[in-house]
C-alpha positions as a printed Julia matrix, in Angstrom:
69×3 Matrix{Float64}:
 117.85  138.08  226.47
 114.99  140.52  226.92
 112.31  138.87  229.04
 108.77  140.07  228.61
 105.98  139.95  231.16
 102.46  138.53  231.24
  99.91  139.85  233.74
  96.63  138.02  234.31
  93.96  140.45  235.54
  90.9   139.24  237.4
  88.57  142.2   237.7
  90.67  145.04  239.22
  93.62  143.02  240.51
  96.57  141.13  239.09
  96.06  137.46  239.83
  99.39  136.34  238.37
 102.42  138.08  236.88
 105.27  136.19  235.24
 108.1   136.67  232.76
 108.41  134.64  229.58
 111.33  133.9   227.31
 109.71  132.24  224.3
 107.39  135.1   223.42
 106.08  133.91  220.02
 105.21  130.43  221.24
 103.47  131.76  224.35
 101.29  134.24  222.47
 100.36  131.65  219.85
  99.29  129.1   222.46
  97.36  131.7   224.45
  95.43  132.81  221.35
  94.68  129.19  220.43
  93.07  128.5   223.81
  90.07  130.23  225.35
  90.84  129.14  228.93
  93.8   129.21  231.32
  94.42  127.41  234.59
  95.94  129.44  237.43
  96.39  128.03  240.92
  94.26  124.97  240.0
  91.31  127.18  238.96
  90.12  127.5   235.36
  89.41  130.93  233.85
  88.05  132.18  230.53
  90.25  134.6   228.58
  88.22  137.75  227.83
  90.71  140.11  226.27
  94.42  140.22  225.46
  96.27  143.55  225.21
  99.93  144.25  224.44
 101.43  147.26  226.21
 104.95  148.64  225.87
 106.48  149.28  229.29
 109.96  150.89  228.99
 112.17  148.13  227.52
 109.62  145.33  227.85
 106.36  144.28  226.31
 103.63  143.5   228.82
 100.86  141.19  227.76
  97.74  142.05  229.8
  95.23  139.23  229.83
  91.78  139.89  231.29
  90.19  136.73  232.67
  87.06  135.73  234.56
  86.09  132.56  236.41
  84.8   129.71  234.29
  81.13  129.11  235.06
  80.25  125.45  234.82
  76.7   124.57  233.86
């Protein structure tokens, strides 16, 4: 099975990189939510880009810290 990768970018660095198997379900749930939790911190999803990298698809997700009021 061809595993694809998701990279979560916080400013100029990759905060988390992981492979996923159930691509369609992952993308659908990511689009349905406007926040993600990584390492017990909540972030807002700014932008989602799909990039082809050799034999894989890389989903690049730009995030920023959630600012509580």
